[in-house]
VOKOLMAR-173402 format. One record per atom (N, C-alpha, C): residue number from 1; x, y, z; chain. Coordinates in steps of 0.05 Angstrom, whole numbers. Atoms other than C-alpha are relative to their C-alpha. Last residue first. Example, Ala and Ser with C-alpha at 12.3 -4.5 7.8 and 13.67 -1.06 7.14 Angstrom:
<sites>
SITE  resi      xx      yy      zz  chain
SITE     2     -16     -24      -1      A
SITE     2     273     -21     143      A
SITE     2     -15      22      14      A
SITE     1      18     -24       0      A
SITE     1     246     -90     156      A
SITE     1      18      24       0      A
</sites>
This chain:
<sites>
SITE  resi      xx      yy      zz  chain
SITE   187       8     -12     -25      A
SITE   187     -66    -121     390      A
SITE   187     -22     -16      14      A
SITE   186      -7      18     -22      A
SITE   186     -39    -169     337      A
SITE   186      -7      12      27      A
SITE   185      12      26       5      A
SITE   185     -74    -135     278      A
SITE   185       6     -19      23      A
SITE   184      28      -2     -10      A
SITE   184     -56     -65     304      A
SITE   184     -14     -27      -4      A
SITE   183       0      -3     -30      A
SITE   183      19     -82     298      A
SITE   183     -29       1      10      A
SITE   182      -7      25     -11      A
SITE   182       9    -106     226      A
SITE   182       0       1      31      A
SITE   181      22      18       5      A
SITE   181     -27     -42     207      A
SITE   181       7     -28      12      A
SITE   180      20      -9     -19      A
SITE   180      28       1     238      A
SITE   180     -26     -19      -3      A
SITE   179      -9       9     -27      A
SITE   179      80     -40     201      A
SITE   179     -20       8      20      A
SITE   178       3      29      -2      A
SITE   178      42     -31     135      A
SITE   178       8     -11      28      A
SITE   177      29       7       1      A
SITE   177      34      44     143      A
SITE   177      -5     -30       5      A
SITE   176      11      -8     -25      A
SITE   176     107      52     165      A
SITE   176     -29      -5       1      A
SITE   175      -8      18     -21      A
SITE   175     132      12     105      A
SITE   175     -13       7      28      A
SITE   174      14      26      -1      A
SITE   174      87      51      59      A
SITE   174      10     -19      21      A
SITE   173      24       0     -15      A
SITE   173     112     123      74      A
SITE   173     -12     -29       5      A
SITE   172      -4     -10     -27      A
SITE   172     185     126      54      A
SITE   172     -25      -5      16      A
SITE   171     -21      17     -13      A
SITE   171     180      83      -9      A
SITE   171       5       8      30      A
SITE   170      13      25      -6      A
SITE   170     114     119     -25      A
SITE   170      21     -19      14      A
SITE   169      17      -5     -22      A
SITE   169     149     187     -22      A
SITE   169     -15     -26      10      A
SITE   168     -16      -2     -24      A
SITE   168     205     160     -65      A
SITE   168     -17       6      25      A
SITE   167     -10      28      -8      A
SITE   167     155     134    -116      A
SITE   167      18       2      24      A
SITE   166      22      15     -11      A
SITE   166     118     203    -117      A
SITE   166      11     -28       9      A
SITE   165       6     -12     -26      A
SITE   165     184     241    -127      A
SITE   165     -23     -16      15      A
SITE   164     -22       9     -18      A
SITE   164     207     194    -184      A
SITE   164      -5      11      28      A
SITE   163       3      27     -10      A
SITE   163     138     203    -214      A
SITE   163      23      -9      18      A
SITE   162     -15      19      16      A
SITE   162     142     279    -221      A
SITE   162      -2     -29      13      A
SITE   161     -26       8      -9      A
SITE   161      87     316    -183      A
SITE   161      13     -20     -18      A
SITE   160     -18     -21      -5      A
SITE   160      26     355    -203      A
SITE   160      28      -5       8      A
SITE   159      -2     -19      24      A
SITE   159     -18     303    -237      A
SITE   159      22      21       5      A
SITE   158      12     -26      -3      A
SITE   158      -2     251    -184      A
SITE   158       2      18     -24      A
SITE   157     -11     -21      15      A
SITE   157      12     180    -203      A
SITE   157     -15      26       4      A
SITE   156      12     -26      -1      A
SITE   156       0     122    -157      A
SITE   156      15      19     -18      A
SITE   155     -11     -14      23      A
SITE   155      11      46    -160      A
SITE   155     -15      27       0      A
SITE   154      14     -25      11      A
SITE   154       1       7     -96      A
SITE   154      15      11     -24      A
SITE   153     -13     -10      25      A
SITE   153      16     -62     -69      A
SITE   153     -16      24     -10      A
SITE   152      15     -24       7      A
SITE   152       3     -86       2      A
SITE   152      14      13     -24      A
SITE   151     -14     -16      21      A
SITE   151      26    -156      17      A
SITE   151     -19      22      -7      A
SITE   150      18     -23       7      A
SITE   150       7    -191      84      A
SITE   150      16      18     -21      A
SITE   149     -16     -18      17      A
SITE   149      37    -260      93      A
SITE   149     -20      21      -9      A
SITE   148      13     -10      25      A
SITE   148      -4    -291     149      A
SITE   148      20      18     -15      A
SITE   147      21     -19      -1      A
SITE   147      23    -334     207      A
SITE   147     -12       7     -27      A
SITE   146      -3     -19     -20      A
SITE   146      86    -372     225      A
SITE   146     -23      22       0      A
SITE   145     -11      11     -26      A
SITE   145      92    -410     161      A
SITE   145       3      22      20      A
SITE   144     -29       3       3      A
SITE   144      49    -373     110      A
SITE   144      11     -13      26      A
SITE   143     -11      15     -21      A
SITE   143     -25    -366      95      A
SITE   143      30      -5      -4      A
SITE   142       0      27       6      A
SITE   142     -42    -313      46      A
SITE   142      13     -13      24      A
SITE   141      -9      14     -25      A
SITE   141     -63    -241      50      A
SITE   141      -1     -30      -6      A
SITE   140       2      29       3      A
SITE   140     -66    -197     -12      A
SITE   140      11     -13      26      A
SITE   139      -9      11     -25      A
SITE   139     -81    -122      -9      A
SITE   139      -4     -31      -5      A
SITE   138       7      27      -6      A
SITE   138     -83     -89     -76      A
SITE   138      10      -8      25      A
SITE   137     -12      13     -23      A
SITE   137     -80     -18    -100      A
SITE   137     -11     -28       2      A
SITE   136       8      28      -1      A
SITE   136     -91      28    -159      A
SITE   136      13     -13      24      A
SITE   135       2       6     -28      A
SITE   135     -91     104    -159      A
SITE   135     -11     -29       2      A
SITE   134      -5      29      -3      A
SITE   134     -71     133    -226      A
SITE   134       2      -6      31      A
SITE   133      13      16      21      A
SITE   133    -105     199    -241      A
SITE   133       7     -30      -2      A
SITE   132     -13      26      -2      A
SITE   132     -89     228    -173      A
SITE   132     -11     -19     -21      A
SITE   131     -27      -5      -8      A
SITE   131    -107     302    -176      A
SITE   131      18     -26       1      A
SITE   130     -14     -21      17      A
SITE   130    -170     288    -218      A
SITE   130      29       5       9      A
SITE   129      12     -26      -5      A
SITE   129    -188     224    -181      A
SITE   129      15      20     -16      A
SITE   128     -11     -25       8      A
SITE   128    -171     152    -200      A
SITE   128     -17      24       8      A
SITE   127      15     -24     -11      A
SITE   127    -195      94    -155      A
SITE   127      11      27     -11      A
SITE   126     -10     -19      19      A
SITE   126    -176      25    -180      A
SITE   126     -16      26       3      A
SITE   125      15     -24       7      A
SITE   125    -186     -24    -124      A
SITE   125      15      15     -22      A
SITE   124     -13     -19      20      A
SITE   124    -165     -91    -100      A
SITE   124     -18      22      -7      A
SITE   123      17     -23       3      A
SITE   123    -177    -140     -41      A
SITE   123      14      19     -19      A
SITE   122     -10     -23      14      A
SITE   122    -147    -209     -42      A
SITE   122     -21      22      -1      A
SITE   121      19     -19      13      A
SITE   121    -156    -269       2      A
SITE   121      14      24     -13      A
SITE   120       8     -25     -14      A
SITE   120    -123    -332      29      A
SITE   120     -19      18     -16      A
SITE   119     -13      -5     -27      A
SITE   119     -88    -397      12      A
SITE   119      -8      26      14      A
SITE   118     -13      23     -11      A
SITE   118    -106    -397     -63      A
SITE   118      14       8      26      A
SITE   117     -23       9      16      A
SITE   117    -148    -335     -74      A
SITE   117      13     -25      14      A
SITE   116     -15      22     -12      A
SITE   116    -216    -313     -50      A
SITE   116      20      -9     -18      A
SITE   115      -2      27      13      A
SITE   115    -235    -247     -79      A
SITE   115      14     -20      18      A
SITE   114     -10      21     -17      A
SITE   114    -258    -179     -51      A
SITE   114       0     -26     -17      A
SITE   113      11      26       8      A
SITE   113    -270    -117     -95      A
SITE   113      16     -22      16      A
SITE   112     -20      20      -7      A
SITE   112    -262     -48     -66      A
SITE   112     -12     -27      -6      A
SITE   111      11      27      -5      A
SITE   111    -305       5    -101      A
SITE   111      25     -18       6      A
SITE   110      -8      22      17      A
SITE   110    -284      78     -98      A
SITE   110     -13     -27       9      A
SITE   109      28      13       1      A
SITE   109    -298     148     -75      A
SITE   109       5     -23     -19      A
SITE   108       3      23      18      A
SITE   108    -232     181     -53      A
SITE   108     -29     -10       2      A
SITE   107      26      12      -4      A
SITE   107    -218     251     -25      A
SITE   107      -4     -23     -20      A
SITE   106      15       8      23      A
SITE   106    -144     265     -24      A
SITE   106     -26     -12       7      A
SITE   105      23      18      -4      A
SITE   105    -107     302      31      A
SITE   105     -16      -4     -26      A
SITE   104      26     -13      -6      A
SITE   104     -40     333      12      A
SITE   104     -22     -22       6      A
SITE   103       8     -20      22      A
SITE   103      24     311     -25      A
SITE   103     -27      14       7      A
SITE   102     -19     -22      -1      A
SITE   102      52     277      39      A
SITE   102      -5      23     -21      A
SITE   101     -27       8      12      A
SITE   101     -12     236      38      A
SITE   101      19      24       4      A
SITE   100     -20     -19      -2      A
SITE   100     -77     240      79      A
SITE   100      27     -12     -11      A
SITE    99     -26      12      -6      A
SITE    99    -136     200      56      A
SITE    99      23      21       1      A
SITE    98     -20     -20       4      A
SITE    98    -208     225      59      A
SITE    98      26     -13       8      A
SITE    97     -17      -7     -23      A
SITE    97    -258     169      52      A
SITE    97      18      23      -9      A
SITE    96      -5     -29       5      A
SITE    96    -315     141       9      A
SITE    96      16       9      25      A
SITE    95     -14     -14     -21      A
SITE    95    -318      64       4      A
SITE    95       5      29      -8      A
SITE    94      -2     -27       9      A
SITE    94    -367      22     -37      A
SITE    94      13      15      24      A
SITE    93       8     -20     -19      A
SITE    93    -357     -52     -22      A
SITE    93       6      29     -11      A
SITE    92      -7     -28       4      A
SITE    92    -356    -110     -71      A
SITE    92     -10      17      22      A
SITE    91     -29      -4       6      A
SITE    91    -351    -186     -65      A
SITE    91       8      30      -2      A
SITE    90     -18      16     -15      A
SITE    90    -415    -208     -30      A
SITE    90      30       6      -5      A
SITE    89       7      27       3      A
SITE    89    -456    -150     -55      A
SITE    89      21     -16      15      A
SITE    88      17      -1      24      A
SITE    88    -456     -73     -48      A
SITE    88     -10     -28      -7      A
SITE    87      -4      25      13      A
SITE    87    -429     -70      24      A
SITE    87     -21       0     -24      A
SITE    86      24      16       4      A
SITE    86    -427       1      45      A
SITE    86       5     -25     -16      A
SITE    85     -11      26       6      A
SITE    85    -370      41      74      A
SITE    85     -24     -19      -2      A
SITE    84      18      20       8      A
SITE    84    -385     115      73      A
SITE    84      16     -26      -3      A
SITE    83      28     -10       2      A
SITE    83    -354     176     105      A
SITE    83     -20     -23      -5      A
SITE    82      16      20      16      A
SITE    82    -286     150     129      A
SITE    82     -29       9       2      A
SITE    81      30      -1      -6      A
SITE    81    -246     208     153      A
SITE    81     -13     -20     -20      A
SITE    80       8     -21     -20      A
SITE    80    -172     214     162      A
SITE    80     -29       0       5      A
SITE    79      27      -5       4      A
SITE    79    -147     148     129      A
SITE    79     -10      20      22      A
SITE    78       2     -21      20      A
SITE    78     -72     154     131      A
SITE    78     -30       7      -5      A
SITE    77      -3     -27     -10      A
SITE    77     -68     118     197      A
SITE    77      -1      22     -20      A
SITE    76     -17     -15      19      A
SITE    76     -97      55     167      A
SITE    76       3      29       9      A
SITE    75     -21      18      12      A
SITE    75    -123       7     220      A
SITE    75      19      16     -17      A
SITE    74     -19       9     -22      A
SITE    74    -162      55     265      A
SITE    74      23     -15     -13      A
SITE    73     -11     -24     -11      A
SITE    73    -195      94     206      A
SITE    73      20      -8      23      A
SITE    72     -22     -10      16      A
SITE    72    -205      28     171      A
SITE    72      13      25      12      A
SITE    71     -25      -3     -15      A
SITE    71    -245      -3     228      A
SITE    71      22      13     -16      A
SITE    70       4     -18     -22      A
SITE    70    -315       6     199      A
SITE    70      26       6      16      A
SITE    69      -4     -27      10      A
SITE    69    -288     -24     134      A
SITE    69      -6      22      22      A
SITE    68      19     -15     -15      A
SITE    68    -283     -92     167      A
SITE    68       6      30      -5      A
SITE    67      24      -4      14      A
SITE    67    -247    -130     111      A
SITE    67     -24      14      16      A
SITE    66      -3     -17      23      A
SITE    66    -180    -121     141      A
SITE    66     -25       5     -14      A
SITE    65      -9     -27      -9      A
SITE    65    -198    -149     210      A
SITE    65       2      19     -24      A
SITE    64      23     -11     -15      A
SITE    64    -237    -210     185      A
SITE    64       7      29       8      A
SITE    63      20      -8      19      A
SITE    63    -180    -222     134      A
SITE    63     -25      13      14      A
SITE    62      -9     -26      14      A
SITE    62    -127    -221     187      A
SITE    62     -21       9     -19      A
SITE    61       0     -23     -18      A
SITE    61    -166    -269     230      A
SITE    61       8      25     -13      A
SITE    60      28      -7      -3      A
SITE    60    -178    -317     172      A
SITE    60      -4      23      19      A
SITE    59      10     -14      23      A
SITE    59    -104    -315     154      A
SITE    59     -30       8       3      A
SITE    58      11      16      22      A
SITE    58     -84    -336     224      A
SITE    58     -10      17     -24      A
SITE    57      29       6      -6      A
SITE    57     -43    -285     265      A
SITE    57      -8     -18     -25      A
SITE    56       5      25     -14      A
SITE    56      33    -276     270      A
SITE    56     -29      -5       8      A
SITE    55      15      -5     -25      A
SITE    55      38    -225     215      A
SITE    55      -6     -25      15      A
SITE    54      12      26     -10      A
SITE    54      91    -233     160      A
SITE    54     -12       7      28      A
SITE    53      -7       6     -26      A
SITE    53     104    -166     125      A
SITE    53     -14     -27       8      A
SITE    52      10      25     -12      A
SITE    52     102    -142      55      A
SITE    52      11      -2      27      A
SITE    51      -8       1     -27      A
SITE    51     106     -76      16      A
SITE    51     -11     -25      13      A
SITE    50       9      25     -13      A
SITE    50     101     -74     -60      A
SITE    50      14      -2      27      A
SITE    49     -14       2     -24      A
SITE    49     107      -6     -95      A
SITE    49     -12     -24      15      A
SITE    48      16       1     -25      A
SITE    48      84     -16    -165      A
SITE    48      18       1      23      A
SITE    47     -16       3     -25      A
SITE    47     117       4    -230      A
SITE    47     -18       1      23      A
SITE    46       2     -21     -19      A
SITE    46      83      -8    -298      A
SITE    46      17      -5      25      A
SITE    45     -22     -18       5      A
SITE    45     104     -57    -350      A
SITE    45       2      24      17      A
SITE    44       7     -19      19      A
SITE    44      38     -93    -351      A
SITE    44      21      20      -9      A
SITE    43       3      14      25      A
SITE    43      67    -152    -313      A
SITE    43      -7      18     -24      A
SITE    42      24      16       3      A
SITE    42      89    -105    -258      A
SITE    42      -1     -13     -27      A
SITE    41      11      -2      27      A
SITE    41     160     -82    -246      A
SITE    41     -23     -18      -2      A
SITE    40       0      23      17      A
SITE    40     172     -77    -172      A
SITE    40     -12       6     -28      A
SITE    39      14      -5      26      A
SITE    39     189     -18    -127      A
SITE    39       4     -26     -17      A
SITE    38     -16      -6      24      A
SITE    38     210     -42     -59      A
SITE    38     -18       4     -23      A
SITE    37      13     -19      17      A
SITE    37     187     -52      12      A
SITE    37      18       6     -24      A
SITE    36     -16      -3      24      A
SITE    36     203    -108      61      A
SITE    36     -16      19     -18      A
SITE    35      13       9      23      A
SITE    35     175    -100     131      A
SITE    35      19       2     -24      A
SITE    34     -11      -7      25      A
SITE    34     202     -94     199      A
SITE    34     -13     -12     -24      A
SITE    33       4     -29       8      A
SITE    33     187    -122     267      A
SITE    33      15       5     -25      A
SITE    32     -16     -15     -17      A
SITE    32     187    -199     268      A
SITE    32      -4      30     -10      A
SITE    31      15     -23     -11      A
SITE    31     144    -253     238      A
SITE    31      19      15      19      A
SITE    30       6       4     -27      A
SITE    30     191    -296     196      A
SITE    30     -15      26      11      A
SITE    29       6      29      -7      A
SITE    29     201    -307     123      A
SITE    29      -4      -5      28      A
SITE    28     -11       8     -27      A
SITE    28     195    -236      98      A
SITE    28      -6     -30       5      A
SITE    27      19       1     -22      A
SITE    27     180    -232      23      A
SITE    27      14      -8      26      A
SITE    26     -15      10     -24      A
SITE    26     232    -212     -28      A
SITE    26     -19       2      23      A
SITE    25      15      -5     -25      A
SITE    25     202    -206     -98      A
SITE    25      17     -10      23      A
SITE    24       1      20     -19      A
SITE    24     244    -200    -162      A
SITE    24     -15       9      24      A
SITE    23      18      21      13      A
SITE    23     234    -157    -226      A
SITE    23      -5     -22      23      A
SITE    22     -12      26       0      A
SITE    22     262     -97    -188      A
SITE    22     -21     -19     -12      A
SITE    21      18      20      -9      A
SITE    21     243     -24    -201      A
SITE    21      12     -29      -6      A
SITE    20     -14      26       0      A
SITE    20     287      38    -204      A
SITE    20     -18     -21      10      A
SITE    19      11      18      21      A
SITE    19     243      97    -221      A
SITE    19      11     -28      -1      A
SITE    18      29      -3       7      A
SITE    18     249     136    -155      A
SITE    18     -10     -19     -22      A
SITE    17      17      18     -17      A
SITE    17     317     110    -132      A
SITE    17     -29       0      -7      A
SITE    16      -6      27      10      A
SITE    16     353     145    -190      A
SITE    16     -18     -20      14      A
SITE    15      11       3      27      A
SITE    15     322     212    -173      A
SITE    15       3     -28     -10      A
SITE    14      29      -1      -4      A
SITE    14     338     207     -99      A
SITE    14     -15      -5     -27      A
SITE    13       7      24     -13      A
SITE    13     410     188    -115      A
SITE    13     -30      -2       3      A
SITE    12      -4      20      20      A
SITE    12     416     245    -165      A
SITE    12      -7     -27      12      A
SITE    11      21      -1      18      A
SITE    11     386     293    -114      A
SITE    11       2     -22     -20      A
SITE    10      24       9     -14      A
SITE    10     436     271     -61      A
SITE    10     -25      -1     -18      A
SITE     9      -2      29      -4      A
SITE     9     493     278    -110      A
SITE     9     -24     -10      14      A
SITE     8       4      12      26      A
SITE     8     471     347    -132      A
SITE     8       2     -31       2      A
SITE     7      29       0       6      A
SITE     7     463     369     -59      A
SITE     7      -6     -13     -28      A
SITE     6      14      18     -18      A
SITE     6     534     345     -44      A
SITE     6     -30      -1      -6      A
SITE     5      -7      28       7      A
SITE     5     562     379    -106      A
SITE     5     -14     -20      17      A
SITE     4      14       6      25      A
SITE     4     525     444     -91      A
SITE     4       5     -29      -9      A
SITE     3      29       4      -8      A
SITE     3     550     443     -19      A
SITE     3     -16      -7     -25      A
SITE     2       2      27     -13      A
SITE     2     622     431     -43      A
SITE     2     -30      -5       7      A
SITE     1      -2      20      22      A
SITE     1     617     492     -89      A
SITE     1      -5     -28      10      A
</sites>
């Protein structure tokens, strides 16, 4: 009976953590190991996972590395195979890749749009596929004291999994992805 009570409490905590989203942002203020990661309520009422880290490189260096799609397999450890990365025009790139997730490998074929923003750059995409009907993301890098503030925001919904489980998986996975990316930028 005690085991059932403990398992029920753990499941309840896992369930509550999955949909809980904050309205506030908490960005790192110094370049050090570790990232901030939390579910945030978006302007449209949806829930995004927002992960941020301060990287001790200039914003132009960070953008040059991030916007080099030939390097994505090295930068993003979830990208298993990049098949196509072609520049369509000055602001759009066509990317085809296989991405590994705890829910399985997902084949993506999408357009990444680049924009210059105040103090930095933004890349965003909306890449739904049958098993992942909501797959939106944004990378925003801006100049900050001590380097570049790197913010990676995603919203995903899998057809076969409840949202609280997907959100918990993202909360566990995204900090490691972003920290690995930050480490590779300063190599």
